[in-house]
C-alpha positions, 0 to 999 in steps of 0.5 A: 533598542527602542520599545518600537524596535523591540515590539517589531522584532517580537512580531517577526516569525522565528526561523527554525534552521532545521525546519527550513532545511526539512521544508526545502528538502521536501520540496526538492524531493517532491519535484524529483518525484514529479519529474520522474513520473513525467519522464516515465521513471517508475517501476514495480518491485514485487514481494511474495505473499506465501501460503502459510500451509506451504511457504514455498508457494506464493499466493500472490505478489505485492507490487510496490511502486518505485520512483527513480531519479535521473541516475537510476537511483530509487527516491526513498518512498518514506521521503514523499509518500506520507505527504502526497496522499491528499495531493495531485502527485499522490493521484499520479503515483497511483496512476503509474502504479496501476499502469505498471501493474497491468503491464506486469499482469499481461506479460506474466499470465501466471502472476496474481498481483496486489497494489496499493491505491488511495480511496481518493484515486477512485474518483480521479478521471486519469486513474479511472481511464487507466483502469478501464484501459487495463481491464480491457486488455487480453487475458482478463487481467482484472481477475488477477488484480487485488487493490490494497486499501488502508483502513484510514483511506477506506473509512474516509470515503467508505460509500465511494469505496463500497460502490466501487467494490460493487462495480468491480465484482463482475470483473473479478478484481479482489480487495485487501484491507491493508494495515488491519488493526492499526486504523479506524475501521468501524466493525459496523462498516466492515460488514458493508465492505467487500474485502476478500482479505485483510492484511494484519498490520505489520506492527503486530507481527513484529516479534510476535513469538515473544510478545504476549500482547501482539499474540493476543491481538493477532489471534483476535484479528485472525478470528474476526477476519474468519468470522467475516469470511475473509482471508488473513495475511500477516505482514512484516514477518521477519523471523522463523519463530514469528512465522511459526506462531502465526501459522499455528494461530491460523493465518492464511498467508505470510509476507515479509523479509523472511520470505523475500524482499521486494525485487524488480523483475527482469525487463522484457526485451 
């Protein structure tokens, strides 16, 4: 082998077979998601959020968008959601979720519903049109709609979000800070937002009955939320002991597999 050939081979990028397979898989999944959205193959699964004082009563439901392939199988959100946040596909998912939410609210006047939205979508013209169209429907569905926004997303565009919250206040739309305690929210900025509730990050509810660190953190977050006049939701509750601790700690609502898994409503005829 000549020195020139050796230098040439050293300059070639090394091909990692595993990374190549992962990149190819990701590209295939994103195409599946884009095709599914274009074909209208998206539905909302709903999960109950119950009152801590009476866990038999749902306070509201969280709507979780599910995207299906051509055979009706759910494409796992974990395979695409982390990489679409800043892309146009992420905006399309938020539009589909919003349209499905309004449809569910109009068809079920007794239901209050929360859905996730990225702060990036607040300035998207398609999302804004879907919002305007939904709010104008009969039954004032905006009064039963809650937007869940993550801490990271809120801080990324906090001025845009605060203005949007102000605009939505007369329409009765609620706001929840999702994943509270796991993100980047400055307590100084927390006063500027108009969040009605916070959802304590599910990592803190996990095994909280036996984890002293999580107990301290949950109690601190609940106390901070109460100081700002916001309701608290403990997310990711999976056991009776954890639920009991959180109830005693003063949380307002509970959510997790212990109280119900996300399910599709039966389609209306």
